[in-house]
N, C-alpha and C positions, 0 to 999 in steps of 0.2 A: 507494503500500501503508501511504504515512500516513496518508490518510485516511481510511480504512480503519479503523485499530488509534484514530485518533478518533474518528472514529462512533461504538467500539465502548464509549469510555472515556466519552465522554455519554453514550450510552447506558448503562448504568449508573450513576455515578451519578445517572443519572434515573429512577432505580429505586430506588438505595438511601438513597436520600433520597424515594423516594415511600412509601416504608414508613416510614413516621419519622411525615407527614400525617395519618394517620390514627390513634384517637385509640379505642381502644376504652370497651364500659364502666369496669368495675375503672380504666382511669387512669381515668376523668372522676371518676368516684365515692372520686380514692385520697383516703386523709382524713379517710375524714366519720365513722369507724369514733373517731380521734379528739375530733377534735370533740365530735362527741356527750357522749363517755362525759367526760371536762371541763361540758361542760353539763350533765352530770348530778351532778357533785359541788359544784358550787355552792348554798348553804343556799337565799338570795338570789342571785335574777336580780336583781332590778332595785339588787343595792348597786353594780353598779360605777357607775351610773346616778347614782343619789340615796348618795352616801358619809354619812357620818354625822357630823356635824360635830365630834364631843370625839372624843378616841380609847378605845379597850376601855379601863374602868379595872379592877384589878381581878390578883385571880392567885395562886397562889402562889409569896409570897416569900421560899424558900429550894427551891424551881424556879430563878428567875428571875433570883439570887443569883448559883446557880451555872452558868447559864446568860453570865452578865460575869466571871467569875473561868477559866469552860475558854476559853472567847474571847480573853481577855485572856495570858491561861498562854501560852495556845496559837500567837496574835498576835507575840509574845514570841522562844517558839521556831526561828517560820520566817525568821528571821534572818543565822542562820549560813548559811553554805552546806557547800551539803553534798555538796559535788563534781560531778562526767556522769553521767549517768547513764552503766551498763553496760549493756547488755543480747546477750546473748545469749551464743556461746563465749569468757571471760576469755585 
């Protein structure tokens, strides 16, 4: 009887593992839509392979200064310890 239990366990394990081995067409294409969408959002596909040697120049100085100031102020605010995060009922 002990041998029968081992045989049944081996058969069940084989069936379960065989189910994982097959890959459907949907699984084979998993992520293709995200890759396609990302490719379509890139203006110049050759830019990653041939980057400009000079950094981009120009921009709205008020906007750029606001970004730098906001970054500096938020970085200073993050240094304080806010305590433990509580979730659920207190």
